[in-house]
C-alpha positions in Angstrom: -29.4 -9.6 -39.5 -26.4 -9.2 -40.6 -25.5 -5.6 -41.0 -26.9 -5.0 -37.0 -24.1 -7.5 -36.1 -21.3 -6.1 -38.2 -22.1 -3.3 -36.7 -22.5 -4.3 -33.5 -19.1 -6.6 -33.0 -16.8 -3.6 -33.0 -18.2 -1.2 -30.3 -18.3 -4.3 -28.1 -14.7 -4.4 -29.3 -13.9 -0.9 -29.0 -15.8 -0.9 -24.5 -13.8 -4.1 -23.9 -10.7 -3.0 -24.7 -11.8 0.6 -23.2 -12.6 -1.7 -20.0 -9.7 -3.2 -20.3 -7.0 -0.4 -20.5 -8.6 1.2 -17.2 -6.2 1.9 -14.5 -6.4 0.1 -11.0 -7.4 2.0 -8.6 -4.9 3.1 -6.3 -4.8 1.6 -2.7 -4.0 3.6 -0.2 -4.0 3.4 3.5 -7.2 5.3 5.1 -5.3 8.5 5.9 -3.9 9.2 9.5 -4.4 13.1 11.1 -1.0 12.2 12.5 -1.3 16.1 14.4 -4.5 15.4 17.1 -3.7 11.7 17.2 -0.2 12.0 18.6 -0.5 15.9 19.6 2.4 17.7 17.7 3.2 20.8 16.9 2.8 21.6 13.1 6.4 21.4 12.4 6.4 18.0 13.4 3.2 16.7 11.9 4.5 17.8 8.3 7.8 15.6 9.4 5.8 12.7 10.5 3.5 13.2 7.3 6.7 13.5 5.5 8.1 10.6 6.3 5.0 8.3 6.1 4.7 10.0 2.5 8.1 8.5 1.3 8.3 5.2 2.8 4.3 5.2 0.9 6.5 5.7 -2.1 9.3 3.4 -1.8 6.1 0.8 -1.2 5.2 1.3 -3.7 8.0 1.5 -5.9 9.0 -1.5 -4.8 5.5 -3.3 -5.8 6.7 -2.0 -8.9 9.8 -2.9 -9.5 10.1 -6.5 -8.1 6.1 -7.3 -9.1 3.1 -9.4 -7.0 5.3 -12.9 -5.6 5.0 -16.1 -8.4 7.2 -17.9 -5.9 9.8 -18.2 -2.7 12.2 -16.2 -3.9 10.3 -13.5 -4.9 8.1 -13.0 -1.8 11.2 -13.5 -0.2 12.8 -10.4 -2.5 10.0 -8.3 -1.3 9.4 -9.0 1.9 12.3 -8.0 2.8 12.8 -4.9 0.5 8.9 -3.7 2.4 10.5 -5.0 5.3 13.8 -3.0 5.1 11.4 0.3 3.9 9.2 0.3 7.2 12.3 -0.5 9.6 14.2 2.6 7.8 10.8 4.9 8.6 10.0 3.4 12.1 14.2 4.8 12.6 12.7 8.9 11.7 9.9 8.6 13.2 12.2 7.3 16.5 13.9 10.3 16.2 11.0 12.2 16.3 8.7 10.9 18.6 8.2 9.6 21.9 8.2 5.4 22.2 4.2 5.9 23.1 4.1 7.7 19.9 5.5 5.6 17.7 3.4 3.2 19.6 0.3 5.1 19.1 1.1 5.4 15.4 1.8 2.2 14.3 -1.8 0.7 16.5 -3.5 3.3 14.5 -2.1 2.5 11.0 -2.6 -1.5 11.7 -5.7 -1.9 9.9 -4.2 -0.4 6.5 -0.9 -2.6 7.4 -2.5 -6.2 8.5 -3.4 -8.7 5.9 -5.9 -11.2 6.8 -4.1 -14.7 6.8 -6.3 -18.2 6.4 -5.8 -19.4 10.1 -2.9 -21.9 10.0 -4.4 -26.1 9.9 -4.6 -27.9 12.7 -1.5 -30.4 14.0 -2.6 -33.7 13.2 
């Protein structure tokens, strides 16, 4: 029995370490077909998709650089960075899309951007 345990222990340890080193799956928003959603021609759709892809990469870079917020200062820094990225993307999109198209795009992307929050406590 001791031989069995001594052979099994390294296998369990190796499988645990291998599982711990597995990369986290990338969370991506569901794809939006901007051409059909907004009625765009191919060049305009490509521009919109490039702006969205660039903004997505900038958001990922901000998360990597700043990390998961552990205090109010870090949370505020991350929030400001994300707000700036989204603002820049909205300005670029506004140069290509009509206000109605921009609103439609925001509504289509809302489920991907919305994060459920706990309801505010009732005032006592």
